[in-house]
Structures are given as C-alpha cells and as structure tokens.
C-alpha positions in Angstrom: -17.4 -1.5 -12.5 -15.2 -0.7 -16.2 -11.7 -0.5 -15.2 -10.4 2.3 -16.9 -7.0 3.6 -18.3 -6.8 6.7 -15.5 -7.1 4.0 -12.8 -4.3 2.1 -14.3 -2.1 5.2 -14.9 -2.6 6.0 -11.4 -1.3 2.8 -9.9 1.6 3.2 -12.2 2.7 6.2 -11.1 2.0 5.0 -7.5 4.8 2.2 -8.3 7.2 4.8 -10.1 6.7 7.1 -6.3 7.3 3.8 -4.5 10.7 2.5 -6.0 11.5 6.8 -6.1 11.5 6.9 -2.5 13.3 3.4 -1.7 16.0 4.9 -3.7 16.8 7.5 -0.9 16.8 10.6 -3.2 17.2 13.7 -1.6 15.6 14.3 1.9 12.8 16.7 0.9 11.7 14.7 -2.2 11.3 11.6 -0.3 9.5 13.3 2.8 7.2 14.4 0.7 6.4 11.2 -1.3 6.0 8.7 2.0 3.1 11.1 3.1 0.8 9.4 0.3 2.4 7.0 -2.0 1.1 3.9 0.1 -2.2 5.2 0.9 -2.4 5.6 -3.0 -2.2 1.7 -3.7 -5.1 1.1 -1.3 -7.5 3.9 -2.3 -7.2 2.8 -5.8 -8.3 -1.0 -4.8 -10.9 0.7 -2.4 -12.2 2.8 -5.8 -13.6 -0.5 -7.1 -15.3 -2.3 -3.9 -19.4 -2.0 -4.1 -22.2 -3.9 -3.1 -21.8 -6.4 -5.9 -18.3 -7.2 -4.2 -20.3 -7.6 -0.6 -22.9 -9.5 -2.2 -20.3 -12.4 -3.5 -17.8 -12.4 -0.3 -16.3 -15.8 -1.3 -15.7 -14.9 -5.3 -14.1 -11.4 -3.9 -11.7 -13.3 -1.2 -11.0 -15.8 -3.8 -9.1 -12.8 -6.3 -7.8 -11.6 -3.2 -6.0 -14.3 -2.5 -4.8 -15.5 -6.0 -3.9 -11.7 -6.2 -2.1 -11.3 -3.3 -1.1 -13.9 -0.9 -0.2 -16.5 -3.7 2.7 -13.9 -5.5 3.6 -13.0 -2.2 4.2 -16.5 -1.1 5.7 -17.3 -4.4 8.1 -14.7 -4.4 9.1 -15.1 -0.9 10.2 -18.8 -1.1 12.2 -18.2 -4.0 14.3 -15.2 -2.0 14.7 -17.3 0.7 15.7 -20.2 -1.7 18.6 -18.2 -3.2 19.4 -15.9 -0.6 22.4 -18.1 0.5 23.2 -18.1 -2.9 23.1 -14.2 -3.3 25.7 -14.0 -0.6 28.1 -16.4 -2.1 28.1 -14.0 -4.9 28.4 -11.0 -3.2 24.9 -9.3 -4.0 24.5 -9.7 0.0 27.5 -9.9 2.2 28.6 -9.5 5.8 29.5 -5.3 5.5 26.6 -3.4 4.4 23.4 -3.5 5.4 20.0 -1.8 5.1 19.1 1.7 5.6 18.6 0.7 9.1 22.3 -0.3 9.4 20.8 -4.3 9.8 23.7 -6.8 8.7 22.5 -9.7 6.9 24.0 -13.1 6.9 22.8 -16.6 5.3 20.5 -18.3 7.0 20.8 -21.7 8.7 18.5 -24.6 8.0 16.7 -23.7 10.8 16.4 -20.3 10.4 15.1 -21.2 7.0 13.0 -23.5 7.8 11.0 -20.7 10.6 10.8 -18.5 8.0 9.6 -20.3 5.5 6.6 -21.1 8.0 6.4 -17.9 8.8 5.7 -17.2 5.0 3.3 -19.3 4.4 0.9 -19.0 7.8 0.9 -15.3 8.7 2.9 -14.0 5.5 5.8 -12.4 7.3 9.1 -14.2 7.4 10.1 -12.8 4.3 13.7 -11.6 3.2 13.7 -8.1 4.7 16.6 -7.1 2.7 15.5 -8.6 -0.7 11.6 -8.1 0.2 11.1 -5.7 2.3 8.4 -3.8 0.3 6.3 -7.6 0.5 4.1 -6.1 3.5 2.2 -4.7 1.2 0.4 -7.7 -0.1 -0.6 -8.3 3.4 -1.5 -5.3 4.0 -4.1 -5.2 0.8 -4.9 -8.6 1.5 -6.1 -7.6 5.4 -7.8 -4.6 4.4 -9.5 -5.6 1.6 -11.0 -8.6 3.9 -11.3 -6.7 7.0 -13.5 -4.2 4.9 -15.4 -7.0 3.2 -16.6 -8.0 6.7 -17.2 -4.8 8.1 -19.5 -3.6 5.2 -21.1 -6.7 5.4 -22.0 -6.5 9.0 -23.0 -2.9 8.9 -24.9 -3.2 5.8 -27.2 -5.9 7.0 -28.5 -3.8 9.9 -28.9 -1.0 7.7 -30.0 -1.4 3.9 -30.9 2.5 3.7 -27.0 3.5 4.1 -25.3 4.2 0.7 -22.0 2.7 0.0 -20.1 5.6 1.5 -22.1 5.7 4.5 -21.2 2.4 5.3 -17.5 3.3 4.3 -17.4 6.6 6.1 -18.6 4.8 9.5 -16.0 2.2 8.5 -13.3 5.1 8.4 -14.4 6.5 11.3 -14.0 3.2 13.3 -10.4 2.7 12.1 -9.4 6.3 13.3 -10.7 5.6 17.1 -8.9 2.2 17.1 -5.7 3.4 15.8 -5.9 6.6 18.5 -6.5 3.6 20.7 -3.5 1.7 19.5 -1.5 4.8 20.0 -2.7 5.7 23.4 -2.7 1.7 25.0 0.5 0.8 22.4 -0.7 -2.5 22.2 -0.6 -4.4 19.1 -2.8 -6.6 17.3 -1.1 -10.2 18.0 -1.9 -12.3 14.9 -0.7 -9.8 12.8 3.0 -9.1 12.1 4.4 -5.8 13.3 1.2 -5.4 15.3 -1.5 -4.6 12.5 -0.5 -0.8 11.9 -0.1 -0.5 8.6 -2.9 -3.0 8.0 -5.5 -0.7 9.9 -4.3 2.2 8.1 -5.2 0.1 5.0 -8.8 -0.5 5.8 -9.1 3.4 6.2 -7.9 4.4 3.1 -9.2 1.5 1.4 -12.7 2.8 3.0 -11.5 6.4 1.0 -11.6 4.6 -2.3 -15.5 4.0 -1.5 -16.0 7.7 -0.9 -14.1 9.2 -3.2 -16.0 7.2 -6.1 -19.1 8.8 -4.6 -17.7 12.3 -4.4 -15.6 12.2 -7.7 -18.7 13.5 -10.4 -18.6 16.5 -7.7 -15.1 16.7 -7.6 -14.5 17.1 -11.2 -11.0 17.9 -12.6 -10.5 21.1 -10.7 -6.8 22.3 -11.6 -7.3 24.4 -8.5 -8.0 21.7 -6.3 -5.0 19.5 -7.7 -2.8 22.1 -6.9 -3.9 23.0 -3.6 -3.1 19.2 -2.7 0.2 19.0 -4.4 1.1 22.2 -2.5 -0.4 21.0 0.5 1.8 17.6 0.0 5.2 19.9 -0.6 4.5 21.4 3.2 4.0 18.4 4.3 7.2 17.1 2.8 9.0 20.5 5.1 7.4 19.5 8.3 8.4 15.7 8.0 4.8 14.3 8.2 4.4 10.8 8.6 3.6 8.1 6.3 2.3 4.4 6.8 5.0 3.7 8.8 5.3 1.4 12.1 5.5 4.3 14.3 2.2 6.1 15.3 1.4 9.6 16.7 -1.3 11.6 17.4 -0.8 13.7 14.5 -1.2 11.0 12.0 -4.4 10.9 12.8 -5.1 13.9 10.8 -2.4 14.5 9.0 -1.9 11.5 7.3 -5.3 11.4 6.1 -5.4 14.9 4.5 -2.0 14.0 2.9 -2.8 10.4 1.6 -6.0 11.9 0.2 -4.5 14.8 -1.3 -2.0 13.0 -3.0 -4.5 10.6 -4.6 -6.5 13.6 -5.8 -3.2 15.5 -7.3 -2.4 11.8 -8.7 -5.8 11.1 -10.0 -6.0 14.3 -11.7 -2.7 14.1 -13.5 -3.7 10.4 -14.9 -7.2 11.5 -15.9 -5.5 14.3 -17.9 -3.0 12.2 -19.7 -6.0 9.4 -20.3 -7.7 11.3 -22.4 -5.2 11.5 -25.0 -4.2 9.2 -27.0 -0.1 8.5 -27.4 3.1 6.5 -25.7 2.4 8.3 -22.3 -0.7 7.1 -21.9 0.3 3.3 -23.2 3.5 2.9 -21.2 1.5 4.4 -18.0 -1.3 1.9 -18.4 1.3 -0.7 -18.9 3.1 -0.4 -16.3 0.1 0.3 -13.9 -1.3 -3.1 -15.0 2.2 -4.5 -14.0 2.7 -3.8 -10.8 3.7 -6.2 -9.3 6.6 -7.8 -11.3 8.3 -3.9 -10.6 7.3 -4.4 -6.8 9.3 -7.5 -7.1 12.2 -7.1 -8.8 12.8 -3.5 -7.7 13.8 -5.1 -4.4 17.0 -6.8 -5.8 18.3 -3.9 -7.7 17.8 -1.9 -4.7 19.8 -4.3 -2.7 22.6 -4.5 -5.0 22.8 -1.0 -5.3 23.1 -0.9 -0.9 26.3 -2.7 -1.7 
C-alpha cells in the first residue's frame, strides 16, 4: 500500500502532541492530549497492515526490528554512556528529579552493566530521565509482532474472514485480556512493566486495520471530526486515562473511544492539509517521516528544562 502524505502528516501531529504533553502544558490541555496522542502512533502503524504483510512474516519482522529495536538499543546505549558525563556538566544532577519526584545519580559500573544487559535483551533499562519515552519502541515492536502472530493463526483457520474481521477478533481478545489483567492484577513477567501498554498497543494496531476498511464510508465528514474533537475535550475535563501503566475498568470503554476519536479528528485534519500544496504540507510531512529523531532528541531538551 502506498504511503500517502496524510498519514505522514498524522504522524507529525502525533509527535507534536507528544512533545506538548511532555512539556506539561496547562492541566486541561495535557489531560486532553493524553487520552489519544499515543494511540495515534499504533493506529497509524496498523493502517498499513494486511494479508500481504502477514504472508511474508520474516520480512515484516526484519523491518520492525530494524526500525524499532535497532534505533532503541543504539540511542539507549548512547544515553547510558553519556549519563555520568551529563552529571558532571550539570545537565543531570542530584537535586532535581523528574515529574514523579525521582532523583537521578551517577551510575556505578555494576548499574551501567545491568542496564546495558536489560537494554539489549528486553528493551528495558534505558535511562528514565534521558529516554523515558523509549517505551514506545518496545511497545510498538511487541504489539505489531503479536498482531502478526495472532492474525496468521486466526487467518489460517478461516480464510473466508476479511482482514478487518480478523482484526476485530484480535481487538476483542486484547480487551478481554486487559479486563482480566485489571481484575486479577497479574503481569506479563517477560515484558517490562507487565505488558500493559503493549496489550493496548495490540488493540489500537488492530483498530488501524479496521479503520482502513471503513475509511471510504467514514469519508471526510466535518461533523464527525468536530464530534470527535468535542469528545476529546470532554474526556480531558473528566481526566480519562491514556496509555499508562495503571488500569481501571473505565479504561475498557473510555480509552478505545478517545483513542479512535482522536485518530479520526487528526486524520481528517491531515487529509485536509494533504490536499493542498504548500509549506505547511511539506513541513508536516517531513516531521512525520522523521519522528524517530524528534522522539530521541526531545528527551534531552526535556531533561534540561527540568533543571
């Protein structure tokens, strides 16, 4: 499937919203953004998945590892090597911590070695001050690989099902698993932080497949986009949750609602911009194609601002 400018522009809005959210702007704005800004990335990724990708699983996995695992490990190891240097230069210090009131400190050789092993083997152990947003790399990698596996398993037993039917089954399974996750309080021990975000990522990845099927019917409805925007604003006033590591039963219906509503509103705006040639389109498309670098370097700017 050919990647059009509207999808790149949607990714640009997603990364811009993420940076705004991490900048801790006034409460209501941040509350609104967090209800949908991370699902945007997963839905956009799922938008391009289909039987063609499922039919060539090794190539799909190779591209995912090259695009997610390799840069995450590379940049995480770089921040790890620079961590103590940042302490000496004052970028990091013992006095000021992050938004959770944590306090950073120079790593000992043992701590650095432990983090190095975690980075390489489980995409964890990255510097939470300099690379806190790097969970996204692991989240998207795990979600996309899981979706591929489940898609092939279901599709192999029922070739009569359309792609979006298979995606719907996977999404319902992800919601059921999340409900059990909340009720029993268990964690997926092989995934850092219990796999909460990864399962939600699996759900929203499937939503991207479903959305592509119904995109012609949805069209460019201004009324629908406005309704989705108003829903996001209302969700912000009610402090509905985003893709965090703390789950409540309300999230089972509120997060799918706000995540999909946010995508519809942003995709409407993206398609509107993509239809018109100009500097805004070119700039946003460029940002959307380079979200990796923005994700990496905004962490160090954010850390400097905290000090």
